[in-house]
N, CA, C, O and CB atoms as a CASP TS submission, in Angstrom:
PFRMAT TS
TARGET T0000
AUTHOR 0000-0000-0000
METHOD Language model
MODEL 1
PARENT N/A
ATOM      1  N   LEU     1     -69.332 -28.269  53.373  1.00  0.00           N
ATOM      2  CA  LEU     1     -68.728 -28.742  52.147  1.00  0.00           C
ATOM      3  C   LEU     1     -67.663 -27.587  51.880  1.00  0.00           C
ATOM      4  O   LEU     1     -67.976 -26.403  52.000  1.00  0.00           O
ATOM      5  CB  LEU     1     -69.860 -28.967  50.895  1.00  0.00           C
ATOM      6  N   GLU     2     -66.397 -27.997  51.514  1.00  0.00           N
ATOM      7  CA  GLU     2     -65.402 -27.144  51.244  1.00  0.00           C
ATOM      8  C   GLU     2     -65.459 -26.533  49.845  1.00  0.00           C
ATOM      9  O   GLU     2     -65.857 -27.217  48.902  1.00  0.00           O
ATOM     10  CB  GLU     2     -64.206 -27.810  51.464  1.00  0.00           C
ATOM     11  N   SER     3     -65.085 -25.305  49.689  1.00  0.00           N
ATOM     12  CA  SER     3     -65.067 -24.847  48.233  1.00  0.00           C
ATOM     13  C   SER     3     -63.840 -25.300  47.412  1.00  0.00           C
ATOM     14  O   SER     3     -62.769 -25.579  47.953  1.00  0.00           O
ATOM     15  CB  SER     3     -65.116 -23.309  48.183  1.00  0.00           C
ATOM     16  N   ILE     4     -64.029 -25.354  46.193  1.00  0.00           N
ATOM     17  CA  ILE     4     -62.964 -25.919  45.325  1.00  0.00           C
ATOM     18  C   ILE     4     -62.159 -24.774  44.748  1.00  0.00           C
ATOM     19  O   ILE     4     -62.735 -23.866  44.149  1.00  0.00           O
ATOM     20  CB  ILE     4     -63.564 -26.811  44.169  1.00  0.00           C
ATOM     21  N   ASP     5     -60.791 -24.789  44.916  1.00  0.00           N
ATOM     22  CA  ASP     5     -59.909 -23.807  44.407  1.00  0.00           C
ATOM     23  C   ASP     5     -59.706 -24.196  42.882  1.00  0.00           C
ATOM     24  O   ASP     5     -59.153 -25.225  42.494  1.00  0.00           O
ATOM     25  CB  ASP     5     -58.530 -23.763  45.259  1.00  0.00           C
ATOM     26  N   PRO     6     -60.228 -23.231  42.108  1.00  0.00           N
ATOM     27  CA  PRO     6     -60.038 -23.424  40.630  1.00  0.00           C
ATOM     28  C   PRO     6     -58.507 -23.580  40.146  1.00  0.00           C
ATOM     29  O   PRO     6     -58.210 -24.213  39.133  1.00  0.00           O
ATOM     30  CB  PRO     6     -60.678 -22.184  39.899  1.00  0.00           C
ATOM     31  N   ASP     7     -57.622 -22.973  40.928  1.00  0.00           N
ATOM     32  CA  ASP     7     -56.173 -23.182  40.575  1.00  0.00           C
ATOM     33  C   ASP     7     -55.681 -24.627  40.754  1.00  0.00           C
ATOM     34  O   ASP     7     -54.682 -25.042  40.167  1.00  0.00           O
ATOM     35  CB  ASP     7     -55.297 -22.268  41.439  1.00  0.00           C
ATOM     36  N   LYS     8     -56.367 -25.320  41.525  1.00  0.00           N
ATOM     37  CA  LYS     8     -56.073 -26.751  41.803  1.00  0.00           C
ATOM     38  C   LYS     8     -56.604 -27.614  40.702  1.00  0.00           C
ATOM     39  O   LYS     8     -56.311 -28.809  40.673  1.00  0.00           O
ATOM     40  CB  LYS     8     -56.676 -27.200  43.146  1.00  0.00           C
ATOM     41  N   GLU     9     -57.367 -27.071  39.800  1.00  0.00           N
ATOM     42  CA  GLU     9     -58.043 -27.949  38.681  1.00  0.00           C
ATOM     43  C   GLU     9     -57.188 -27.862  37.370  1.00  0.00           C
ATOM     44  O   GLU     9     -57.595 -28.429  36.356  1.00  0.00           O
ATOM     45  CB  GLU     9     -59.618 -27.419  38.351  1.00  0.00           C
ATOM     46  N   ASP    10     -56.065 -27.195  37.371  1.00  0.00           N
ATOM     47  CA  ASP    10     -55.298 -27.127  36.158  1.00  0.00           C
ATOM     48  C   ASP    10     -54.326 -28.373  36.269  1.00  0.00           C
ATOM     49  O   ASP    10     -53.986 -28.815  37.366  1.00  0.00           O
ATOM     50  CB  ASP    10     -54.512 -25.678  36.004  1.00  0.00           C
ATOM     51  N   GLY    11     -53.901 -28.909  35.079  1.00  0.00           N
ATOM     52  CA  GLY    11     -53.068 -30.109  34.947  1.00  0.00           C
ATOM     53  C   GLY    11     -53.719 -31.237  34.389  1.00  0.00           C
ATOM     54  O   GLY    11     -54.745 -31.086  33.726  1.00  0.00           O
ATOM     55  N   ASN    12     -53.153 -32.505  34.620  1.00  0.00           N
ATOM     56  CA  ASN    12     -53.543 -33.800  33.994  1.00  0.00           C
ATOM     57  C   ASN    12     -54.483 -34.443  35.039  1.00  0.00           C
ATOM     58  O   ASN    12     -54.078 -34.690  36.174  1.00  0.00           O
ATOM     59  CB  ASN    12     -52.234 -34.768  33.636  1.00  0.00           C
ATOM     60  N   PHE    13     -55.678 -34.696  34.658  1.00  0.00           N
ATOM     61  CA  PHE    13     -56.632 -35.345  35.643  1.00  0.00           C
ATOM     62  C   PHE    13     -57.256 -36.475  34.734  1.00  0.00           C
ATOM     63  O   PHE    13     -57.252 -36.414  33.504  1.00  0.00           O
ATOM     64  CB  PHE    13     -57.828 -34.238  36.301  1.00  0.00           C
ATOM     65  N   PHE    14     -57.806 -37.538  35.485  1.00  0.00           N
ATOM     66  CA  PHE    14     -58.406 -38.747  34.919  1.00  0.00           C
ATOM     67  C   PHE    14     -59.663 -39.056  35.699  1.00  0.00           C
ATOM     68  O   PHE    14     -59.797 -38.678  36.864  1.00  0.00           O
ATOM     69  CB  PHE    14     -57.416 -39.953  34.953  1.00  0.00           C
ATOM     70  N   ASP    15     -60.557 -39.727  35.066  1.00  0.00           N
ATOM     71  CA  ASP    15     -61.795 -40.205  35.799  1.00  0.00           C
ATOM     72  C   ASP    15     -61.462 -41.335  36.700  1.00  0.00           C
ATOM     73  O   ASP    15     -60.477 -42.035  36.468  1.00  0.00           O
ATOM     74  CB  ASP    15     -62.910 -40.658  34.820  1.00  0.00           C
ATOM     75  N   LEU    16     -62.247 -41.545  37.727  1.00  0.00           N
ATOM     76  CA  LEU    16     -62.058 -42.639  38.615  1.00  0.00           C
ATOM     77  C   LEU    16     -61.954 -44.048  37.912  1.00  0.00           C
ATOM     78  O   LEU    16     -61.196 -44.929  38.318  1.00  0.00           O
ATOM     79  CB  LEU    16     -63.184 -42.629  39.588  1.00  0.00           C
ATOM     80  N   THR    17     -62.768 -44.177  36.843  1.00  0.00           N
ATOM     81  CA  THR    17     -62.824 -45.403  36.187  1.00  0.00           C
ATOM     82  C   THR    17     -61.458 -45.757  35.467  1.00  0.00           C
ATOM     83  O   THR    17     -61.077 -46.915  35.290  1.00  0.00           O
ATOM     84  CB  THR    17     -63.974 -45.363  35.216  1.00  0.00           C
ATOM     85  N   VAL    18     -60.772 -44.633  35.075  1.00  0.00           N
ATOM     86  CA  VAL    18     -59.412 -44.804  34.525  1.00  0.00           C
ATOM     87  C   VAL    18     -58.441 -45.195  35.610  1.00  0.00           C
ATOM     88  O   VAL    18     -57.645 -46.117  35.433  1.00  0.00           O
ATOM     89  CB  VAL    18     -58.930 -43.519  33.841  1.00  0.00           C
ATOM     90  N   LEU    19     -58.498 -44.514  36.714  1.00  0.00           N
ATOM     91  CA  LEU    19     -57.537 -44.687  37.836  1.00  0.00           C
ATOM     92  C   LEU    19     -57.785 -45.834  38.555  1.00  0.00           C
ATOM     93  O   LEU    19     -56.856 -46.288  39.223  1.00  0.00           O
ATOM     94  CB  LEU    19     -57.534 -43.601  38.753  1.00  0.00           C
ATOM     95  N   SER    20     -58.912 -46.428  38.555  1.00  0.00           N
ATOM     96  CA  SER    20     -59.196 -47.619  39.373  1.00  0.00           C
ATOM     97  C   SER    20     -59.136 -48.883  38.492  1.00  0.00           C
ATOM     98  O   SER    20     -59.135 -50.005  38.998  1.00  0.00           O
ATOM     99  CB  SER    20     -60.604 -47.494  40.063  1.00  0.00           C
ATOM    100  N   GLY    21     -59.088 -48.680  37.207  1.00  0.00           N
ATOM    101  CA  GLY    21     -59.117 -49.783  36.222  1.00  0.00           C
ATOM    102  C   GLY    21     -57.536 -50.079  35.955  1.00  0.00           C
ATOM    103  O   GLY    21     -56.644 -49.780  36.749  1.00  0.00           O
ATOM    104  N   LYS    22     -57.368 -50.651  34.831  1.00  0.00           N
ATOM    105  CA  LYS    22     -56.036 -51.021  34.335  1.00  0.00           C
ATOM    106  C   LYS    22     -55.273 -49.876  33.506  1.00  0.00           C
ATOM    107  O   LYS    22     -54.060 -49.957  33.314  1.00  0.00           O
ATOM    108  CB  LYS    22     -56.202 -52.273  33.449  1.00  0.00           C
ATOM    109  N   ALA    23     -55.993 -48.876  33.055  1.00  0.00           N
ATOM    110  CA  ALA    23     -55.509 -47.949  32.093  1.00  0.00           C
ATOM    111  C   ALA    23     -54.435 -47.098  32.778  1.00  0.00           C
ATOM    112  O   ALA    23     -53.470 -46.696  32.128  1.00  0.00           O
ATOM    113  CB  ALA    23     -56.662 -47.087  31.517  1.00  0.00           C
ATOM    114  N   TRP    24     -54.588 -46.810  34.109  1.00  0.00           N
ATOM    115  CA  TRP    24     -53.508 -45.963  34.712  1.00  0.00           C
ATOM    116  C   TRP    24     -52.047 -46.518  34.504  1.00  0.00           C
ATOM    117  O   TRP    24     -51.076 -45.767  34.417  1.00  0.00           O
ATOM    118  CB  TRP    24     -53.776 -45.825  36.239  1.00  0.00           C
ATOM    119  N   ARG    25     -51.970 -47.824  34.435  1.00  0.00           N
ATOM    120  CA  ARG    25     -50.616 -48.363  34.185  1.00  0.00           C
ATOM    121  C   ARG    25     -50.041 -47.967  32.816  1.00  0.00           C
ATOM    122  O   ARG    25     -48.856 -47.663  32.680  1.00  0.00           O
ATOM    123  CB  ARG    25     -50.646 -49.878  34.290  1.00  0.00           C
ATOM    124  N   GLU    26     -50.952 -47.986  31.781  1.00  0.00           N
ATOM    125  CA  GLU    26     -50.553 -47.575  30.471  1.00  0.00           C
ATOM    126  C   GLU    26     -50.185 -46.034  30.365  1.00  0.00           C
ATOM    127  O   GLU    26     -49.445 -45.575  29.495  1.00  0.00           O
ATOM    128  CB  GLU    26     -51.676 -47.919  29.514  1.00  0.00           C
ATOM    129  N   LEU    27     -50.745 -45.364  31.277  1.00  0.00           N
ATOM    130  CA  LEU    27     -50.419 -43.869  31.300  1.00  0.00           C
ATOM    131  C   LEU    27     -49.163 -43.594  32.150  1.00  0.00           C
ATOM    132  O   LEU    27     -48.774 -42.442  32.340  1.00  0.00           O
ATOM    133  CB  LEU    27     -51.649 -43.025  31.896  1.00  0.00           C
ATOM    134  N   GLY    28     -48.542 -44.662  32.653  1.00  0.00           N
ATOM    135  CA  GLY    28     -47.250 -44.388  33.407  1.00  0.00           C
ATOM    136  C   GLY    28     -47.399 -43.725  34.795  1.00  0.00           C
ATOM    137  O   GLY    28     -46.480 -43.062  35.275  1.00  0.00           O
ATOM    138  N   LEU    29     -48.618 -43.924  35.450  1.00  0.00           N
ATOM    139  CA  LEU    29     -48.880 -43.317  36.742  1.00  0.00           C
ATOM    140  C   LEU    29     -48.399 -44.221  37.810  1.00  0.00           C
ATOM    141  O   LEU    29     -48.523 -45.441  37.699  1.00  0.00           O
ATOM    142  CB  LEU    29     -50.346 -43.008  36.931  1.00  0.00           C
ATOM    143  N   GLU    30     -47.852 -43.660  38.846  1.00  0.00           N
ATOM    144  CA  GLU    30     -47.484 -44.275  40.117  1.00  0.00           C
ATOM    145  C   GLU    30     -48.657 -44.907  40.857  1.00  0.00           C
ATOM    146  O   GLU    30     -49.591 -44.141  41.094  1.00  0.00           O
ATOM    147  CB  GLU    30     -46.843 -43.254  40.996  1.00  0.00           C
ATOM    148  N   ALA    31     -48.769 -46.138  41.253  1.00  0.00           N
ATOM    149  CA  ALA    31     -49.782 -46.748  41.886  1.00  0.00           C
ATOM    150  C   ALA    31     -50.144 -45.982  43.187  1.00  0.00           C
ATOM    151  O   ALA    31     -51.305 -45.677  43.461  1.00  0.00           O
ATOM    152  CB  ALA    31     -49.418 -48.144  42.123  1.00  0.00           C
ATOM    153  N   ALA    32     -49.100 -45.697  43.955  1.00  0.00           N
ATOM    154  CA  ALA    32     -49.357 -45.059  45.232  1.00  0.00           C
ATOM    155  C   ALA    32     -50.007 -43.690  45.222  1.00  0.00           C
ATOM    156  O   ALA    32     -50.747 -43.315  46.131  1.00  0.00           O
ATOM    157  CB  ALA    32     -48.128 -44.950  45.927  1.00  0.00           C
ATOM    158  N   THR    33     -49.714 -42.977  44.187  1.00  0.00           N
ATOM    159  CA  THR    33     -50.149 -41.558  44.037  1.00  0.00           C
ATOM    160  C   THR    33     -51.245 -41.240  42.949  1.00  0.00           C
ATOM    161  O   THR    33     -51.603 -40.100  42.650  1.00  0.00           O
ATOM    162  CB  THR    33     -48.931 -40.743  43.715  1.00  0.00           C
ATOM    163  N   ARG    34     -51.705 -42.353  42.423  1.00  0.00           N
ATOM    164  CA  ARG    34     -52.719 -42.016  41.261  1.00  0.00           C
ATOM    165  C   ARG    34     -54.021 -41.308  41.761  1.00  0.00           C
ATOM    166  O   ARG    34     -54.779 -40.714  40.995  1.00  0.00           O
ATOM    167  CB  ARG    34     -53.169 -43.385  40.494  1.00  0.00           C
ATOM    168  N   TRP    35     -54.209 -41.415  43.045  1.00  0.00           N
ATOM    169  CA  TRP    35     -55.428 -40.593  43.576  1.00  0.00           C
ATOM    170  C   TRP    35     -55.184 -39.136  43.340  1.00  0.00           C
ATOM    171  O   TRP    35     -56.139 -38.362  43.258  1.00  0.00           O
ATOM    172  CB  TRP    35     -55.689 -40.823  45.157  1.00  0.00           C
ATOM    173  N   GLN    36     -53.984 -38.741  43.231  1.00  0.00           N
ATOM    174  CA  GLN    36     -53.721 -37.242  43.050  1.00  0.00           C
ATOM    175  C   GLN    36     -54.314 -36.798  41.659  1.00  0.00           C
ATOM    176  O   GLN    36     -54.553 -35.610  41.439  1.00  0.00           O
ATOM    177  CB  GLN    36     -52.084 -36.907  43.113  1.00  0.00           C
ATOM    178  N   TYR    37     -54.539 -37.765  40.747  1.00  0.00           N
ATOM    179  CA  TYR    37     -54.940 -37.411  39.418  1.00  0.00           C
ATOM    180  C   TYR    37     -56.455 -37.284  39.265  1.00  0.00           C
ATOM    181  O   TYR    37     -56.965 -37.037  38.172  1.00  0.00           O
ATOM    182  CB  TYR    37     -54.415 -38.416  38.462  1.00  0.00           C
ATOM    183  N   LEU    38     -57.137 -37.452  40.343  1.00  0.00           N
ATOM    184  CA  LEU    38     -58.661 -37.075  40.324  1.00  0.00           C
ATOM    185  C   LEU    38     -58.775 -35.649  40.509  1.00  0.00           C
ATOM    186  O   LEU    38     -58.079 -35.054  41.332  1.00  0.00           O
ATOM    187  CB  LEU    38     -59.522 -37.798  41.455  1.00  0.00           C
ATOM    188  N   ARG    39     -59.666 -35.052  39.741  1.00  0.00           N
ATOM    189  CA  ARG    39     -60.047 -33.615  39.917  1.00  0.00           C
ATOM    190  C   ARG    39     -60.568 -33.468  41.307  1.00  0.00           C
ATOM    191  O   ARG    39     -61.178 -34.367  41.884  1.00  0.00           O
ATOM    192  CB  ARG    39     -61.129 -33.132  38.863  1.00  0.00           C
ATOM    193  N   GLU    40     -60.308 -32.315  41.815  1.00  0.00           N
ATOM    194  CA  GLU    40     -60.626 -32.023  43.249  1.00  0.00           C
ATOM    195  C   GLU    40     -62.087 -32.349  43.544  1.00  0.00           C
ATOM    196  O   GLU    40     -62.393 -33.083  44.484  1.00  0.00           O
ATOM    197  CB  GLU    40     -60.340 -30.515  43.593  1.00  0.00           C
ATOM    198  N   ARG    41     -62.996 -31.788  42.719  1.00  0.00           N
ATOM    199  CA  ARG    41     -64.413 -31.927  42.777  1.00  0.00           C
ATOM    200  C   ARG    41     -64.814 -33.486  42.786  1.00  0.00           C
ATOM    201  O   ARG    41     -65.676 -33.911  43.555  1.00  0.00           O
ATOM    202  CB  ARG    41     -65.054 -31.156  41.550  1.00  0.00           C
ATOM    203  N   ASP    42     -64.122 -34.309  41.872  1.00  0.00           N
ATOM    204  CA  ASP    42     -64.425 -35.753  41.868  1.00  0.00           C
ATOM    205  C   ASP    42     -63.923 -36.349  43.084  1.00  0.00           C
ATOM    206  O   ASP    42     -64.581 -37.197  43.687  1.00  0.00           O
ATOM    207  CB  ASP    42     -63.845 -36.466  40.680  1.00  0.00           C
ATOM    208  N   PHE    43     -62.654 -35.900  43.523  1.00  0.00           N
ATOM    209  CA  PHE    43     -62.168 -36.554  44.792  1.00  0.00           C
ATOM    210  C   PHE    43     -63.135 -36.245  45.995  1.00  0.00           C
ATOM    211  O   PHE    43     -63.366 -37.121  46.829  1.00  0.00           O
ATOM    212  CB  PHE    43     -60.683 -36.037  45.143  1.00  0.00           C
ATOM    213  N   MET    44     -63.655 -35.091  46.073  1.00  0.00           N
ATOM    214  CA  MET    44     -64.511 -34.761  47.146  1.00  0.00           C
ATOM    215  C   MET    44     -65.752 -35.563  47.123  1.00  0.00           C
ATOM    216  O   MET    44     -66.232 -35.997  48.170  1.00  0.00           O
ATOM    217  CB  MET    44     -64.825 -33.352  47.129  1.00  0.00           C
ATOM    218  N   GLU    45     -66.320 -35.790  45.898  1.00  0.00           N
ATOM    219  CA  GLU    45     -67.514 -36.595  45.618  1.00  0.00           C
ATOM    220  C   GLU    45     -67.258 -37.972  46.160  1.00  0.00           C
ATOM    221  O   GLU    45     -68.079 -38.510  46.903  1.00  0.00           O
ATOM    222  CB  GLU    45     -67.853 -36.643  44.087  1.00  0.00           C
ATOM    223  N   VAL    46     -66.145 -38.549  45.806  1.00  0.00           N
ATOM    224  CA  VAL    46     -65.772 -40.041  46.160  1.00  0.00           C
ATOM    225  C   VAL    46     -65.357 -40.177  47.514  1.00  0.00           C
ATOM    226  O   VAL    46     -65.803 -41.107  48.186  1.00  0.00           O
ATOM    227  CB  VAL    46     -64.635 -40.605  45.297  1.00  0.00           C
ATOM    228  N   PHE    47     -64.528 -39.330  48.007  1.00  0.00           N
ATOM    229  CA  PHE    47     -63.875 -39.444  49.405  1.00  0.00           C
ATOM    230  C   PHE    47     -64.592 -38.645  50.391  1.00  0.00           C
ATOM    231  O   PHE    47     -64.422 -38.882  51.587  1.00  0.00           O
ATOM    232  CB  PHE    47     -62.400 -38.982  49.410  1.00  0.00           C
ATOM    233  N   GLY    48     -65.375 -37.722  50.004  1.00  0.00           N
ATOM    234  CA  GLY    48     -66.120 -36.864  51.068  1.00  0.00           C
ATOM    235  C   GLY    48     -65.147 -35.861  51.754  1.00  0.00           C
ATOM    236  O   GLY    48     -65.451 -35.425  52.864  1.00  0.00           O
ATOM    237  N   MET    49     -64.063 -35.497  51.186  1.00  0.00           N
ATOM    238  CA  MET    49     -63.081 -34.598  51.804  1.00  0.00           C
ATOM    239  C   MET    49     -62.154 -34.119  50.658  1.00  0.00           C
ATOM    240  O   MET    49     -62.041 -34.723  49.592  1.00  0.00           O
ATOM    241  CB  MET    49     -62.251 -35.337  52.988  1.00  0.00           C
ATOM    242  N   SER    50     -61.507 -32.985  50.974  1.00  0.00           N
ATOM    243  CA  SER    50     -60.499 -32.481  50.026  1.00  0.00           C
ATOM    244  C   SER    50     -59.259 -33.361  49.967  1.00  0.00           C
ATOM    245  O   SER    50     -59.060 -34.235  50.811  1.00  0.00           O
ATOM    246  CB  SER    50     -60.093 -31.068  50.400  1.00  0.00           C
ATOM    247  N   LYS    51     -58.441 -33.121  48.971  1.00  0.00           N
ATOM    248  CA  LYS    51     -57.233 -33.841  48.794  1.00  0.00           C
ATOM    249  C   LYS    51     -56.255 -33.391  49.915  1.00  0.00           C
ATOM    250  O   LYS    51     -55.453 -34.201  50.381  1.00  0.00           O
ATOM    251  CB  LYS    51     -56.651 -33.604  47.361  1.00  0.00           C
ATOM    252  N   ASP    52     -56.313 -32.117  50.347  1.00  0.00           N
ATOM    253  CA  ASP    52     -55.463 -31.642  51.491  1.00  0.00           C
ATOM    254  C   ASP    52     -55.877 -32.392  52.753  1.00  0.00           C
ATOM    255  O   ASP    52     -55.017 -32.924  53.455  1.00  0.00           O
ATOM    256  CB  ASP    52     -55.607 -30.066  51.716  1.00  0.00           C
ATOM    257  N   ALA    53     -57.078 -32.444  53.035  1.00  0.00           N
ATOM    258  CA  ALA    53     -57.602 -33.216  54.237  1.00  0.00           C
ATOM    259  C   ALA    53     -57.164 -34.598  54.202  1.00  0.00           C
ATOM    260  O   ALA    53     -56.663 -35.094  55.211  1.00  0.00           O
ATOM    261  CB  ALA    53     -59.121 -33.205  54.320  1.00  0.00           C
ATOM    262  N   PHE    54     -57.317 -35.333  53.028  1.00  0.00           N
ATOM    263  CA  PHE    54     -56.928 -36.689  52.912  1.00  0.00           C
ATOM    264  C   PHE    54     -55.353 -36.890  53.190  1.00  0.00           C
ATOM    265  O   PHE    54     -54.929 -37.838  53.852  1.00  0.00           O
ATOM    266  CB  PHE    54     -57.325 -37.180  51.496  1.00  0.00           C
ATOM    267  N   GLY    55     -54.558 -35.935  52.637  1.00  0.00           N
ATOM    268  CA  GLY    55     -53.130 -36.020  52.839  1.00  0.00           C
ATOM    269  C   GLY    55     -52.772 -35.902  54.226  1.00  0.00           C
ATOM    270  O   GLY    55     -51.670 -36.306  54.598  1.00  0.00           O
ATOM    271  N   LYS    56     -53.664 -35.344  55.101  1.00  0.00           N
ATOM    272  CA  LYS    56     -53.312 -35.259  56.552  1.00  0.00           C
ATOM    273  C   LYS    56     -53.699 -36.417  57.327  1.00  0.00           C
ATOM    274  O   LYS    56     -53.340 -36.539  58.498  1.00  0.00           O
ATOM    275  CB  LYS    56     -53.920 -34.098  57.175  1.00  0.00           C
ATOM    276  N   LEU    57     -54.445 -37.312  56.706  1.00  0.00           N
ATOM    277  CA  LEU    57     -54.880 -38.464  57.442  1.00  0.00           C
ATOM    278  C   LEU    57     -53.677 -39.486  57.764  1.00  0.00           C
ATOM    279  O   LEU    57     -52.681 -39.478  57.040  1.00  0.00           O
ATOM    280  CB  LEU    57     -56.000 -39.164  56.619  1.00  0.00           C
ATOM    281  N   PRO    58     -53.768 -40.280  58.750  1.00  0.00           N
ATOM    282  CA  PRO    58     -52.667 -41.197  58.991  1.00  0.00           C
ATOM    283  C   PRO    58     -52.633 -42.211  57.790  1.00  0.00           C
ATOM    284  O   PRO    58     -53.645 -42.421  57.122  1.00  0.00           O
ATOM    285  CB  PRO    58     -52.844 -41.946  60.409  1.00  0.00           C
ATOM    286  N   PRO    59     -51.490 -42.801  57.551  1.00  0.00           N
ATOM    287  CA  PRO    59     -51.289 -43.631  56.304  1.00  0.00           C
ATOM    288  C   PRO    59     -52.234 -44.855  56.382  1.00  0.00           C
ATOM    289  O   PRO    59     -52.630 -45.324  55.315  1.00  0.00           O
ATOM    290  CB  PRO    59     -49.736 -44.118  56.154  1.00  0.00           C
ATOM    291  N   TRP    60     -52.605 -45.378  57.473  1.00  0.00           N
ATOM    292  CA  TRP    60     -53.446 -46.548  57.600  1.00  0.00           C
ATOM    293  C   TRP    60     -54.850 -46.195  57.109  1.00  0.00           C
ATOM    294  O   TRP    60     -55.532 -47.009  56.486  1.00  0.00           O
ATOM    295  CB  TRP    60     -53.473 -47.057  59.068  1.00  0.00           C
ATOM    296  N   LYS    61     -55.251 -44.993  57.399  1.00  0.00           N
ATOM    297  CA  LYS    61     -56.606 -44.525  56.957  1.00  0.00           C
ATOM    298  C   LYS    61     -56.661 -44.269  55.521  1.00  0.00           C
ATOM    299  O   LYS    61     -57.679 -44.549  54.888  1.00  0.00           O
ATOM    300  CB  LYS    61     -57.019 -43.278  57.671  1.00  0.00           C
ATOM    301  N   GLN    62     -55.596 -43.736  54.944  1.00  0.00           N
ATOM    302  CA  GLN    62     -55.477 -43.348  53.524  1.00  0.00           C
ATOM    303  C   GLN    62     -55.546 -44.776  52.731  1.00  0.00           C
ATOM    304  O   GLN    62     -56.230 -44.948  51.722  1.00  0.00           O
ATOM    305  CB  GLN    62     -54.013 -42.468  53.230  1.00  0.00           C
ATOM    306  N   ILE    63     -54.834 -45.642  53.266  1.00  0.00           N
ATOM    307  CA  ILE    63     -54.831 -47.057  52.559  1.00  0.00           C
ATOM    308  C   ILE    63     -56.150 -47.663  52.594  1.00  0.00           C
ATOM    309  O   ILE    63     -56.561 -48.264  51.602  1.00  0.00           O
ATOM    310  CB  ILE    63     -53.836 -48.076  53.226  1.00  0.00           C
ATOM    311  N   PHE    64     -56.877 -47.555  53.690  1.00  0.00           N
ATOM    312  CA  PHE    64     -58.261 -48.074  53.869  1.00  0.00           C
ATOM    313  C   PHE    64     -59.146 -47.412  52.726  1.00  0.00           C
ATOM    314  O   PHE    64     -59.825 -48.093  51.958  1.00  0.00           O
ATOM    315  CB  PHE    64     -58.845 -47.713  55.391  1.00  0.00           C
ATOM    316  N   LEU    65     -59.084 -46.134  52.684  1.00  0.00           N
ATOM    317  CA  LEU    65     -60.025 -45.417  51.807  1.00  0.00           C
ATOM    318  C   LEU    65     -59.652 -45.629  50.325  1.00  0.00           C
ATOM    319  O   LEU    65     -60.509 -45.719  49.446  1.00  0.00           O
ATOM    320  CB  LEU    65     -60.034 -43.894  52.149  1.00  0.00           C
ATOM    321  N   LYS    66     -58.352 -45.703  50.103  1.00  0.00           N
ATOM    322  CA  LYS    66     -57.912 -45.960  48.638  1.00  0.00           C
ATOM    323  C   LYS    66     -58.377 -47.375  48.240  1.00  0.00           C
ATOM    324  O   LYS    66     -58.828 -47.585  47.114  1.00  0.00           O
ATOM    325  CB  LYS    66     -56.262 -45.839  48.454  1.00  0.00           C
ATOM    326  N   LYS    67     -58.259 -48.379  49.205  1.00  0.00           N
ATOM    327  CA  LYS    67     -58.770 -49.808  48.847  1.00  0.00           C
ATOM    328  C   LYS    67     -60.259 -49.721  48.622  1.00  0.00           C
ATOM    329  O   LYS    67     -60.764 -50.358  47.697  1.00  0.00           O
ATOM    330  CB  LYS    67     -58.460 -50.911  50.032  1.00  0.00           C
ATOM    331  N   LYS    68     -60.969 -48.985  49.399  1.00  0.00           N
ATOM    332  CA  LYS    68     -62.449 -48.882  49.319  1.00  0.00           C
ATOM    333  C   LYS    68     -62.830 -48.310  47.961  1.00  0.00           C
ATOM    334  O   LYS    68     -63.904 -48.686  47.493  1.00  0.00           O
ATOM    335  CB  LYS    68     -63.030 -47.979  50.479  1.00  0.00           C
ATOM    336  N   HIS    69     -62.104 -47.466  47.282  1.00  0.00           N
ATOM    337  CA  HIS    69     -62.392 -46.801  46.078  1.00  0.00           C
ATOM    338  C   HIS    69     -61.637 -47.392  44.968  1.00  0.00           C
ATOM    339  O   HIS    69     -61.708 -46.854  43.864  1.00  0.00           O
ATOM    340  CB  HIS    69     -62.120 -45.388  46.187  1.00  0.00           C
ATOM    341  N   GLY    70     -60.916 -48.450  45.143  1.00  0.00           N
ATOM    342  CA  GLY    70     -60.156 -49.124  44.003  1.00  0.00           C
ATOM    343  C   GLY    70     -58.891 -48.360  43.574  1.00  0.00           C
ATOM    344  O   GLY    70     -58.497 -48.418  42.409  1.00  0.00           O
ATOM    345  N   LEU    71     -58.277 -47.667  44.487  1.00  0.00           N
ATOM    346  CA  LEU    71     -57.151 -46.838  44.133  1.00  0.00           C
ATOM    347  C   LEU    71     -55.851 -47.278  44.908  1.00  0.00           C
ATOM    348  O   LEU    71     -54.920 -46.498  45.112  1.00  0.00           O
ATOM    349  CB  LEU    71     -57.499 -45.352  44.429  1.00  0.00           C
ATOM    350  N   PHE    72     -55.863 -48.543  45.308  1.00  0.00           N
ATOM    351  CA  PHE    72     -54.824 -49.123  46.049  1.00  0.00           C
ATOM    352  C   PHE    72     -54.293 -50.401  45.299  1.00  0.00           C
ATOM    353  O   PHE    72     -53.374 -51.062  45.782  1.00  0.00           O
ATOM    354  CB  PHE    72     -55.325 -49.444  47.469  1.00  0.00           C
TER
END
């Protein structure tokens, strides 16, 4: 398991329930990039990898995983 960089935990973050529900629209978040608003530790728990590792996946794999977790 990768360690979490505390510097990546600053900023605006939301729970998966907010990002996968309808509330993200009211917050003005972009649909394609709302996964970036999960805290790193929450992202790792849900996706089983870091955001950096996710970003390196091919687009088709990212879409599949985002659909699986209600973020597409």
